N, C-alpha and C positions, 0 to 999 in steps of 0.2 A: 734480651725486652728492652726492641726501643722505646725511650721516651718520645713518645707520645707532646706534651707537651711542646720539648726544643724541637718534634720537627711542624707541628703549625706555627710557632713561633718562625722559622724559618722561611716555610710558602709566604705567611705574613709580610713580613721584610720584601719577601721579594717581589709580589703583589703591588707592595707599595711602593717599592723603586725595580725603575725600568733592567735595572743588573747589578751586583754588587762581588768583590773579592769577598770571600772566606778571613781575611783578617779586618772585612769592614762590618760581614759576619757579625765575628768573636767577641768585634771588641759592642760593638750598638749590644749587642745579645748578653757582654758581660758573663762569654769561655771561654775554654779555653782552642785555644787555636787547634793542635792537633784533634779533639775530638769535633769539634766546627769541619775542621777535614774530614773527618770519616764522618760522619754523617752525608754531606754534600756529594762524597760519591758511589752512599750506597744509595741516595738516592737521585740520581743520572742516573742509577744501572737499575733501576726498578719505575723511569725514565717521568719520573715528578716531578723533573727539573730538568733544565739543558746546563749546558758548561761549553766552549768558545773560549778558548788559548788571547789573549794578548799582550801581546810581547813576553818577559817569561810568569805575566801571574794568568790567573784565570777566573774569568767571572762568567758567573753563579744569575741564571737567571729560570723563572718558571717557562715550563716545553706549554706548547700553542698547543697540547690538545688538551693540559688544566684551567687557558685561561678560556677555551670556548667553553 
């Protein structure tokens, strides 16, 4: 069962920032990078957030559907 507080924290961070990498999010939330990566990938799959490749990194941001 997903940690709803963690999901809401991720959404809140992305709402207050244009985009962030999984490392940025993990540092701000003081959580394990691997755990955050898993949550981010699941959130992308469900359409809650979007992801784009930027060089060797992936940047995450709120999807347009959520912003409206």
